[in-house]
N, C-alpha and C positions, 0 to 999 in steps of 0.2 A: 504493500500500500504506500510506503514511503517513496518508492521509485515512481509510482504513478502520480503522487502528489507533487514531487519534484518536477516531473515532466510537465504537469499542468501549470505549475507556477512559472516555469521557464517559457512555456508557450504563451500564456497570457501576458507576461511581462514583455516578451518580444513583440507581440501584437500591439500592445499599448505604445511602446516606443516607436514602432513603425508607423502607427497611426499619427503619433505626434510629429514625426518627421514629415510625413505627407501633408498634414495640416499646416505645419510651419512653412513648407515650401510653397503651398498654395497661397498662404497669407502674404508671404514675401514677394513671390514672383508670379502670382496668379494672372495679373493683368498682362505681363509680358508673355506668358505662356499661351494666352488665348489666341495669339496670332498664329500659333502652330496648329496643325491638324491633330486629330486625336492620337494617332500612332506616335508621331514625334514627341508630343507632349507627354504621353505615357512613358516613352523611352527615357526622356530627360528626368522625370520624377523618379522612375524606378531605378535608373542608374545612380542617381545621387543617393537615394534611400539605401540601396544595396551596398554602395561604397561606405556610407556612414555606419551601417549595421555591422558589416564585416570587419572594418578597421578601427572603429571607435567603440560602438556600443557593446557588441558581443564579447570582446576581450575583457572589458570592465565588468560586464554582467557575470561572466564566468569566474572572475577573480572574487567578486562579492559572494557569489554562491559557494565557492570553494571555502571561503573563510567562515561562512555561516553553517555549512554542511558538515 
């Protein structure tokens, strides 16, 4: 049960952070991105989000969970 709980917490935390990144990008650059078609707009947003998640968020999140766990 502990493993399932840990996976659930990591999943929800990751989703909340990803949601925050997308929301922040849209707030900061939404007007500039509206000039792009849907596919390029999605590519820009997802590219920035994945880059931030892989290189900034997930290493810190793993470190925090390792200390807590």
